[in-house]
C-alpha positions, -999 to +999 in steps of 0.1 A: +054+590-593+045+603-631+016+589-645+001+590-677-005+621-698-038+633-698-057+634-735-077+664-736-102+676-762-100+708-770-128+738-789-109+763-803-127+796-812-107+826-831-076+814-821-088+808-784-091+779-762-128+782-755-135+745-736-112+721-732-127+682-719-107+653-703-122+620-689-103+591-672-120+557-668-100+526-652-117+496-656-149+511-650-140+513-615-122+550-611-137+578-630-122+614-635-136+638-657-121+677-662-139+705-677-123+736-685-140+767-695-132+801-711-146+830-697-144+859-721-159+884-695-127+881-672-107+860-695-099+832-668-105+798-672-124+779-651-114+738-639-142+714-632-136+686-617-159+656-612-155+625-596-153+605-561-137+617-530-111+649-536-112+645-572-150+663-569-149+699-561-181+719-553-171+749-573-148+751-602-112+766-594-100+795-611-070+802-635-051+826-658-044+807-685-052+773-699-017+756-697-021+765-657-056+749-653-045+717-676-017+714-651-037+718-617-057+691-631-028+669-640-015+672-601-057+664-591-052+632-610-019+625-599-028+628-568-058+604-568-036+578-586-010+580-558-040+576-530-050+547-550-015+530-558-009+536-518-042+511-511-033+486-535+001+482-526-014+479-489-039+450-498-011+432-515+016+434-485-018+421-460 
């Protein structure tokens, strides 16, 4: 199942994405937020996930590239949306 693409707001400096941000708000009920920050000391990107349940991560996840961090955020988003869709399908069927 594929959901809509996430819309990222990137902040660039010297040709490097230093920060990227994405928010999802579905009818004020489902809220997810993803932030990616670049750490120049270890040249890694840190993905922070905010929301309820499995979306929220207490520790950031580390990635080698901005693309892999964005792919991980999309995977988290897709998993949560699939879980919500299953719950809605179950409620409609009963």
